[in-house]
C-alpha positions as CSV (number, residue, x, y, z in Angstrom):
1,M,-34.4,100.7,-10.2
2,A,-34.0,98.8,-13.6
3,T,-37.2,96.6,-14.5
4,A,-36.9,93.6,-16.3
5,A,-38.6,93.4,-19.7
6,R,-41.8,91.1,-19.4
7,D,-42.5,90.9,-23.3
8,H,-41.8,87.3,-23.5
9,Y,-44.6,86.6,-21.0
10,L,-47.2,88.0,-23.2
11,V,-49.3,85.8,-25.2
12,P,-51.5,87.5,-28.1
13,R,-55.1,87.9,-27.4
14,R,-56.1,86.5,-30.7
15,L,-54.3,83.2,-29.5
16,V,-56.2,82.9,-26.3
17,H,-59.6,83.6,-27.6
18,T,-59.1,81.1,-30.5
19,F,-57.8,78.5,-27.9
20,G,-61.0,79.2,-25.8
21,A,-63.2,79.0,-28.8
22,L,-61.8,75.7,-29.5
23,V,-62.3,74.5,-26.0
24,V,-65.7,75.8,-26.0
25,L,-66.4,73.9,-29.3
26,F,-64.8,70.6,-28.3
27,V,-66.9,70.3,-25.2
28,V,-70.1,71.3,-27.0
29,A,-69.5,69.6,-30.3
30,V,-68.3,66.4,-29.1
31,P,-71.4,65.4,-26.8
32,L,-74.1,67.0,-29.6
33,V,-72.3,64.8,-32.2
34,A,-72.5,61.6,-30.1
35,W,-76.1,62.2,-29.3
36,L,-77.0,62.9,-33.0
37,T,-75.0,59.6,-34.2
38,A,-76.1,57.5,-31.1
39,P,-78.6,55.5,-33.1
40,S,-75.9,54.4,-35.4
41,W,-72.9,53.5,-32.9
42,L,-75.0,52.6,-29.6
43,P,-76.0,49.2,-31.0
44,R,-72.6,47.9,-31.8
45,V,-71.4,48.8,-27.9
46,P,-72.5,45.3,-26.7
47,A,-70.6,43.3,-29.5
48,L,-67.3,45.3,-28.6
49,L,-67.8,43.9,-24.6
50,D,-68.1,40.2,-25.8
51,E,-65.7,37.7,-26.9
52,D,-66.0,34.2,-27.8
53,Q,-62.7,32.0,-28.2
54,P,-62.9,28.2,-29.4
55,I,-61.3,25.4,-27.7
56,A,-61.2,21.7,-28.8
57,A,-61.5,19.3,-25.9
58,P,-61.9,21.2,-22.7
59,D,-61.4,19.1,-19.6
60,V,-63.9,21.2,-17.6
61,V,-66.7,23.8,-18.5
62,A,-66.8,26.8,-15.8
63,L,-69.7,29.0,-15.0
64,K,-69.7,32.0,-12.7
65,A,-71.8,31.5,-9.6
66,S,-73.6,34.9,-10.1
67,G,-74.3,34.1,-13.9
68,E,-78.1,34.6,-15.2
69,S,-78.3,32.7,-18.3
70,D,-80.2,29.7,-17.7
71,E,-79.2,28.4,-21.2
72,A,-75.3,28.5,-20.2
73,V,-76.3,26.0,-17.5
74,R,-78.1,23.9,-19.9
75,Q,-75.2,23.8,-22.5
76,A,-72.6,23.1,-19.5
77,A,-74.4,20.1,-18.8
78,R,-74.8,18.6,-22.0
79,P,-70.7,17.8,-22.9
80,L,-70.5,16.3,-19.1
81,R,-73.5,13.9,-19.9
82,E,-72.0,12.9,-23.0
83,G,-68.7,12.6,-21.6
84,R,-66.8,15.3,-23.5
85,V,-65.7,16.9,-20.3
86,R,-64.8,15.6,-17.1
87,Q,-66.3,18.1,-14.6
88,V,-68.2,21.2,-14.4
89,A,-66.9,24.1,-12.2
90,I,-68.7,27.2,-10.8
91,F,-66.4,29.7,-9.5
92,G,-66.9,32.8,-7.7
93,V,-68.7,33.6,-4.4
94,P,-72.5,32.7,-5.0
95,F,-75.2,35.7,-4.5
96,T,-76.7,36.0,-1.3
97,P,-79.0,38.9,0.5
98,D,-77.0,38.1,3.7
99,N,-73.3,38.0,3.7
100,L,-73.1,36.8,7.0
101,V,-75.0,33.3,5.9
102,M,-73.5,32.0,3.1
103,P,-75.7,29.4,1.2
104,Q,-74.1,25.9,1.0
105,H,-74.3,25.7,-2.9
106,S,-74.9,28.5,-5.4
107,R,-78.3,28.4,-7.6
108,R,-76.4,27.1,-10.6
109,Y,-75.2,24.1,-8.5
110,Q,-79.2,23.1,-8.0
111,Q,-79.7,24.0,-11.7
112,L,-76.9,21.4,-12.8
113,L,-78.4,18.8,-10.8
114,Q,-81.6,19.4,-12.3
115,Q,-80.0,19.0,-15.8
116,G,-78.8,15.5,-14.7
117,V,-75.1,16.4,-13.7
118,P,-73.8,14.0,-11.1
119,A,-73.0,16.1,-7.6
120,G,-69.5,14.4,-7.9
121,S,-68.9,16.0,-11.2
122,I,-69.4,19.5,-9.9
123,V,-66.5,21.6,-8.5
124,E,-67.9,24.7,-6.4
125,I,-64.7,27.2,-6.2
126,S,-66.3,29.9,-3.7
127,Q,-63.4,32.1,-3.3
128,G,-62.3,35.7,-4.6
129,D,-63.9,39.4,-4.0
130,D,-62.9,40.3,-7.8
131,I,-62.3,38.7,-11.0
132,Y,-58.6,38.6,-10.5
133,E,-59.1,36.7,-7.4
134,E,-61.8,34.5,-8.9
135,M,-59.3,33.6,-11.6
136,E,-56.6,32.9,-9.4
137,A,-58.6,30.6,-7.5
138,M,-59.6,29.0,-10.8
139,R,-55.9,28.6,-11.5
140,D,-55.3,26.9,-8.4
141,A,-58.1,24.5,-8.8
142,A,-57.0,23.8,-12.2
143,Q,-53.5,22.9,-11.2
144,Q,-54.7,20.8,-8.1
145,R,-57.1,18.7,-10.3
146,G,-54.8,18.6,-13.4
147,W,-57.1,20.9,-15.8
148,R,-55.0,21.7,-18.6
149,R,-57.7,23.3,-20.8
150,V,-60.8,25.3,-19.4
151,L,-64.0,26.5,-21.4
152,F,-65.7,29.3,-19.6
153,Y,-69.5,29.9,-20.6
154,A,-70.0,33.4,-19.7
155,D,-72.8,35.9,-19.5
156,G,-73.1,38.8,-22.0
157,P,-72.8,41.5,-22.5
158,G,-69.5,41.8,-21.0
159,S,-68.0,38.5,-21.4
160,R,-64.9,39.9,-22.9
161,R,-63.7,41.1,-19.2
162,N,-63.9,37.5,-18.2
163,L,-61.5,36.1,-21.0
164,V,-59.1,39.1,-20.6
165,A,-58.3,38.3,-17.0
166,A,-58.7,34.3,-17.8
167,R,-55.8,34.7,-20.5
168,R,-53.6,36.5,-18.1
169,I,-54.0,34.9,-15.0
170,L,-54.6,31.2,-16.1
171,G,-52.7,31.4,-19.4
172,E,-49.7,32.4,-17.7
173,A,-49.9,29.1,-15.6
174,G,-50.0,27.2,-19.0
175,I,-53.5,26.4,-19.0
176,A,-55.3,27.3,-22.2
177,V,-58.7,29.0,-22.0
178,G,-61.6,29.1,-24.3
179,Q,-64.8,31.0,-23.9
180,T,-68.6,31.0,-25.4
181,T,-71.1,33.8,-24.5
182,F,-74.6,33.3,-23.9
183,P,-76.8,36.4,-23.6
184,A,-78.3,37.5,-20.1
185,P,-82.2,37.2,-19.8
186,W,-82.3,41.0,-19.3
187,F,-80.5,41.8,-22.4
188,D,-82.4,42.8,-25.6
189,A,-80.3,44.0,-28.4
190,R,-83.1,46.1,-29.8
191,T,-83.9,48.2,-27.0
192,W,-81.3,48.2,-24.2
193,W,-79.8,51.5,-24.9
194,R,-83.5,53.1,-23.7
195,P,-83.4,54.6,-20.4
196,G,-83.7,52.0,-17.6
197,Q,-81.4,49.3,-15.7
198,A,-80.1,47.5,-19.3
199,R,-78.5,50.4,-20.4
200,T,-76.9,51.2,-16.8
201,I,-75.7,47.9,-16.8
202,V,-74.1,48.1,-20.2
203,F,-72.4,51.2,-19.4
204,V,-70.8,50.2,-16.0
205,R,-69.6,46.8,-17.8
206,A,-67.8,49.0,-20.5
207,V,-66.3,50.9,-17.8
208,Q,-65.2,47.8,-16.1
209,L,-63.8,46.4,-19.3
210,G,-61.9,49.6,-20.0
211,F,-60.2,49.4,-16.6
212,T,-59.5,45.6,-16.9
213,L,-57.7,46.2,-20.3
214,V,-55.6,49.3,-18.8
215,S,-54.6,46.8,-15.9
216,N,-54.0,44.1,-17.8
217,R,-50.7,46.0,-19.6
218,T,-49.3,47.2,-16.0
């Protein structure tokens, strides 16, 4: 019985060894280089997660219900008191340890009252299970109330994700968006990369931003 020639299936041993060595080198070298150079690039990571966008004459300032920056609340109250915006919006479901008993108002609602914002000027939009649904609820509220220019006061690091979603969902509805970032109280630019909760939060938000950027292009 004739046997088919199998020479064309053979791969030179030297090529296999070279390829294997390159794979091992890549797997070992890349993490090693990243670790050795971490002091130079790690401090730059948070800046990549945030993005500000100026906007003139906004109709409303929007705060996320679960936000942490008290400075963002203070700054949001100022243009309302000065008559430069019509309302302050609080979007997203407020944090609660018991999802079966939702609070009547978010923590930021009470903070705005303490800053002198009238209750009638605060709009709570307590809808959405993720950032996309929150932005869809913001878009619907803006269309119902005639808001054409929305300024977000967002917590950093990680505010760029909010702006990406807002540009897509509100922007496609013809609503102009802007954003100002306020650092969260737990974030310290000098120490965040040390082992601990802050480092975990930053890297989680970096992954979330990556998924948001990818999905924004589909």
